[in-house]
N, C-alpha and C positions, 0 to 999 in steps of 0.2 A: 771689491771684496770678493763678489762671487767669481771674476773670472780668475783670481788668486787661486781661490779654492779649486775651480775645476782644473786649474793646471796642475796643482798639487796633486789630485786626484788621478790625473793623465799619468803624471810623473810616477806614481806609486804603483800604476799598471805598468809602466815600463820597467819596473824593478824586478823583472822576472829573472830566473835563472841566468847567471852569467854564462854559463857554458850550455849548449846544445850537445848532448852526448858526449860530455867530457870536452869538449874543445869549443874555443872561440869560433865564430863562423868566417874569419879571415885567413889569409895566408900569412903564416909567422914568417916565412921567408921573404917574402915581398914588403911585410911590415917593419923587416930589420932595415931594408933598404930606404923604405920611405922616412923610418925614423932618423933619420941622417938630418931631416930639415928639422928635428928638436933639440939636437944636441947641443946647440948653442945656449941654449937655456937650461936642459935637463939632463939628470944622470939618473942611470939605473944603477944604485948601489946597496948591496945587501948589508945584512946585519954584521956582518964579519969585515965590513970595509972593502970589500972586492967590487970593483967598476965593471958591472956585466955590460952594460951599454953607456954611450956618451963618454964624455970626457972629464968629468968632475966639473961641470958647469953648477952653479949656485942660483942663478937668476930665477929660476923656477924651482919647484919641490922635486925632490927624489922621486922618482916614479915606480920604485920597488914595491912590490905589494899591494898596488893601489887598486887593482881588477878586483871587483865583489867588495871593497871596502866603503867605507863611509865618505861622501863627499867632501872635498876640503879640509880634511884632517890628518895631513902629514905632518910629524911633529918637527917642531923648531922651525916650520916654515912660516913666515906672516903673509896672510891671506889679504885681500882687499875686504872692505866693509860687506860688498854684496855677495863676496865668495863666503863670508862668514856666515851670511844669513843663509846662504844654501845649505851650509855643513849642518846649520842648526835645525833643517826641514827633516823631519823623521821619517825614516825609510827611503831617503834619497843616496841610494849605493851607485858604485859606479859599475854599472851594466854596460854592455856594448852599445845600447841604444842611448844611454845617457853619454858616454866616453864621445861617441861619434858627434852626437849635436853639439856637445861642449865645445871641442876643438874646432870645429866647423865655424863657429862664431861665438866664442866665449862670452862677451859681454852681452848679446842678445841672447842666448841662452839663460843666462843668469838674471837678466830682466824679466824673462819670461816666467821663470818658476818661482821667484822671489816677488815679483811685482814691484820691484824697487828700481830706481833709475840709475843706480851706480853703475860703476865700471868694474870689469876684469882686470887684474894686472896682466894678463895673457892677451897681448895684441896681435900674435901672428894666429891666422887661420890656415889650418890644412884645407886646401883648395877641393881635393878630389876626396868624396864619400869614400870611395873604395881604398884610398889611402889611410883614411880614418880606420876604417874596418880592419885593415890588415897592421896599422901600428897597435890597435887594439889587442889583436890576436899575438903580436909579438910581445908586447907587454904581459899579456897571460902566460907565454910560454917561459917568462922569466920570474913567474911567481914562485914563492916559498914552497917546496914541496908539501906541504901539509895545507895549503889551502888551494881553493879552485878546484877541489875533486869531489 
């Protein structure tokens, strides 16, 4: 119980502003290249239905507007039980730190923050931290105009 509370407190500390000086810390152009490893499962599609990135894959949730959003809350996507537990944790926003930790080992990250033994549906792991940071910057660059500023 104490470990779970300590992890939750540490995660809340990581929920610092998503942007430093108005920008994510990675390179969005490099993130666009690195995002190619994500397109077999994910798409970035705006409210108008325009595909901004990816191919229309629906295995994973649409990543449009997730930066700074609540963890695990993309409408009409059915998340794993452990991901739903994480979504219910107050203050668990998709910051750069949370995103990078999650995409590098989704199941381990969710187990750490929830204290649960479940598994993430996302089995792919972004191997390089630099790629994860850059993908976050790329997704931030695709944010709706009224968010992330």
